[in-house]
Structure formats: structure tokens, C-alpha cells
FINUDO-421166 format. One record per residue (C-alpha): residue number from 1; z, y, x. Coordinates in nm, 2 decimals, always signed. Each point is the difference from the previous one (the first is absolute). Example, Ala and Ser with C-alpha at 12.3 -4.5 7.8 and 13.67 -1.06 7.14 Angstrom:
REM FINUDO-421166
   pos       pz       py       px
     1    +0.78    -0.45    +1.23
     2    -0.07    +0.34    +0.14
***
This chain:
REM FINUDO-421166
   pos       pz       py       px
     1   +14.75   +15.48   +13.30
     2    +0.31    -0.18    -0.01
     3    -0.17    -0.29    -0.15
     4    -0.25    -0.03    +0.27
     5    +0.27    -0.02    +0.29
     6    +0.19    -0.26    -0.19
     7    -0.34    -0.18    -0.05
     8    -0.06    +0.04    +0.38
     9    +0.36    -0.10    +0.10
    10    -0.01    -0.32    -0.21
    11    -0.21    -0.30    +0.12
    12    -0.29    -0.11    -0.15
    13    +0.06    -0.36    +0.02
    14    +0.30    -0.20    +0.14
    15    -0.08    -0.11    +0.37
    16    -0.09    -0.36    +0.06
    17    +0.22    -0.28    +0.07
    18    -0.06    +0.04    +0.37
    19    +0.06    +0.35    +0.04
    20    +0.28    -0.03    -0.20
    21    +0.14    -0.26    +0.21
    22    -0.07    +0.21    +0.34
    23    +0.17    +0.30    -0.16
    24    +0.30    -0.21    -0.09
    25    +0.02    -0.17    +0.33
    26    -0.03    +0.35    +0.18
    27    +0.28    +0.14    -0.22
    28    +0.20    -0.30    +0.08
    29    -0.06    +0.06    +0.39
    30    +0.10    +0.38    -0.06
    31    +0.29    -0.13    -0.20
    32    +0.13    -0.19    +0.30
    33    -0.04    +0.28    +0.24
    34    +0.20    +0.23    -0.22
    35    +0.26    -0.29    -0.04
    36    +0.04    -0.04    +0.38
    37    +0.01    +0.38    +0.04
    38    +0.25    +0.02    -0.27
    39    +0.24    -0.28    +0.18
    40    -0.04    +0.21    +0.31
    41    +0.14    +0.31    -0.17
    42    +0.28    -0.20    -0.16
    43    +0.10    -0.17    +0.32
    44    +0.03    +0.31    +0.19
    45    +0.12    +0.21    -0.28
    46    +0.18    +0.35    +0.06
    47    +0.06    +0.28    -0.27
    48    -0.27    +0.21    +0.18
    49    -0.26    -0.27    -0.08
    50    +0.08    -0.03    -0.37
    51    -0.32    +0.20    -0.09
    52    -0.22    -0.23    +0.20
    53    +0.15    -0.29    -0.17
    54    -0.07    +0.15    -0.34
    55    -0.35    +0.07    +0.09
    56    -0.06    -0.37    +0.10
    57    +0.17    -0.12    -0.31
    58    -0.24    +0.21    -0.22
    59    -0.27    -0.09    +0.20
    60    +0.07    -0.35    -0.04
    61    +0.06    +0.04    -0.37
    62    -0.34    +0.17    -0.04
    63    -0.17    -0.26    +0.21
    64    +0.15    -0.28    -0.22
    65    -0.14    +0.19    -0.31
    66    -0.36    +0.00    +0.19
    67    +0.04    -0.39    +0.05
    68    +0.10    -0.05    -0.35
    69    -0.31    +0.15    -0.13
    70    -0.24    -0.13    +0.24
    71    +0.16    -0.36    -0.06
    72    -0.09    +0.05    -0.38
    73    -0.35    -0.12    +0.06
    74    +0.09    -0.29    +0.21
    75    +0.05    -0.32    -0.18
    76    +0.14    -0.24    +0.23
    77    +0.17    -0.33    -0.10
    78    +0.26    -0.12    +0.26
    79    +0.15    -0.35    -0.08
    80    +0.36    +0.03    -0.07
    81    +0.08    -0.24    +0.28
    82    -0.15    +0.25    +0.25
    83    +0.25    +0.24    -0.11
    84    +0.29    -0.22    +0.03
    85    -0.11    -0.08    +0.34
    86    +0.00    +0.32    +0.11
    87    +0.35    +0.09    -0.17
    88    +0.13    -0.28    +0.18
    89    -0.10    +0.14    +0.34
    90    -0.28    -0.24    +0.04
    91    -0.35    +0.06    +0.10
    92    -0.27    -0.02    -0.28
    93    -0.24    -0.18    +0.24
    94    +0.24    -0.28    +0.00
    95    -0.02    -0.02    -0.38
    96    -0.41    -0.01    +0.04
    97    +0.03    -0.26    +0.26
    98    +0.19    -0.23    -0.21
    99    -0.20    +0.05    -0.27
   100    -0.31    -0.07    +0.19
   101    +0.18    -0.32    +0.13
   102    +0.07    -0.11    -0.36
   103    -0.34    +0.03    -0.10
   104    -0.13    -0.19    +0.30
   105    +0.22    -0.27    -0.09
   106    -0.08    +0.00    -0.37
   107    -0.38    +0.00    +0.11
   108    +0.09    -0.32    +0.23
   109    +0.16    -0.18    -0.29
   110    -0.30    +0.07    -0.23
   111    -0.24    -0.11    +0.25
   112    +0.20    -0.31    +0.07
   113    -0.03    -0.07    -0.37
   114    -0.37    +0.05    -0.02
   115    -0.05    -0.21    +0.27
   116    +0.21    -0.28    -0.15
   117    -0.20    +0.05    -0.34
   118    -0.34    -0.05    +0.18
   119    +0.16    -0.29    +0.19
   120    +0.09    -0.18    -0.32
   121    -0.34    +0.10    -0.19
   122    -0.18    -0.17    +0.30
   123    +0.22    -0.30    -0.01
   124    -0.04    -0.03    -0.37
   125    -0.38    +0.04    +0.01
   126    +0.03    -0.28    +0.28
   127    +0.21    -0.26    -0.23
   128    -0.23    +0.10    -0.31
   129    -0.30    -0.06    +0.19
   130    +0.12    -0.35    +0.13
   131    +0.08    -0.07    -0.38
   132    -0.28    +0.18    -0.17
   133    -0.29    +0.07    +0.21
   134    -0.24    +0.07    -0.25
   135    +0.19    +0.23    -0.19
   136    +0.11    +0.20    +0.32
   137    -0.38    +0.03    +0.09
   138    -0.07    +0.14    -0.34
   139    +0.30    +0.23    +0.03
   140    -0.12    +0.12    +0.35
   141    -0.36    +0.06    -0.14
   142    +0.15    +0.21    -0.29
   143    +0.22    +0.19    +0.21
   144    -0.26    +0.11    +0.25
   145    -0.26    +0.10    -0.29
   146    +0.27    +0.22    -0.14
   147    +0.11    +0.15    +0.35
   148    -0.38    +0.07    +0.03
   149    +0.00    +0.18    -0.32
   150    +0.28    +0.21    +0.08
   151    -0.14    +0.10    +0.33
   152    -0.34    +0.10    -0.14
   153    +0.20    +0.19    -0.30
   154    +0.21    +0.20    +0.26
   155    -0.30    +0.08    +0.22
   156    -0.20    +0.14    -0.28
   157    +0.29    +0.21    -0.14
   158    +0.08    +0.32    +0.20
   159    +0.24    -0.07    +0.23
   160    +0.15    +0.12    +0.31
   161    +0.01    -0.14    +0.34
   162    +0.35    -0.10    -0.04
   163    -0.06    -0.21    -0.32
   164    +0.13    +0.27    -0.25
   165    -0.22    +0.10    -0.27
   166    -0.12    +0.34    -0.05
   167    +0.12    +0.15    -0.32
   168    -0.23    +0.23    -0.16
   169    +0.16    +0.28    -0.18
   170    -0.06    +0.08    -0.36
   171    -0.15    +0.33    -0.08
***
């Protein structure tokens, strides 16, 4: 009889990550509410309100335990820089904005390099065509042929609309 009750009390499987996240967030909200209530009790503390203060402390301790258990199934990786931003009293959105701006700048630099290489290739082909017209024509014919073959091979294989190949799982 006891083992049946224990089996019923124990969950059969761990909650999904989304459910664990929702439980953790709800627990965080409850903990913040309890902290606010605790702050109010401490700021207006009198000896007769000592029992209320102790009840709120115990409630906070039990809620923190619930939060800890719910958070065990949440696997979130937070960059150390974000934690540093918060410790410094700065908004973590500022970190995100700075990171995004940095990515945009690096993307623009990379795009500029790609454009420069395209221009260099075009210039080299023009110069080579002036010096070696027959060889450049043969080069372009070979390049066009290999490009067509690559396209046919890509079209004949199982590919997704974004160009990625479908991977067949082994059974």
C-alpha cells in the first residue's frame, strides 16, 4: 500500500524544459512577492509582528526550495558578461544591444572584404583576358561546365528549399 502511494506521489517522468521554465518563472514571481512582503514586515517591525515576520521568512525559505527543485530541469546558459553587467547595475539589454552592434560591424567588414575580393577577381580576369584571351575563354567554358554539373547534382539530390541537404538517418 505504501509503495503504491509513493509511486503515485513520484512523477513518472521529468517535466518538459518548457514546463520546467514556466514553473521556475512562477516560483521566481512568488519569491519576489514574498521578498516584498518581507521587506514591508522588516521596515515596520514591532515585537508583536515577530510571528508574522517568522512566517514570511519560512514561506520564503520554502519557496526558494521549490524554485531550486523547479530550476533543476532548466538548462540555461547565461554569458558571464551578462552576469557582470547585472552585477554592475547595468541593464542586460545593453549587453545584447552592444553584442548586436558588434556583430553588425563585423558583418559589414566581412562584406567589404568579399566585395573587394570580387572586384579583384574581376580585375584579374579582365587583365588576364587582355593578355591571354584564348586561355580565359577556355577557363570560362570549363567553369561554366563544372557549374552546370554542380547544379544538376544538387537538384538531383534530396535538398531542402534553403539549399541544405536532407540527411537520411541510419536504421
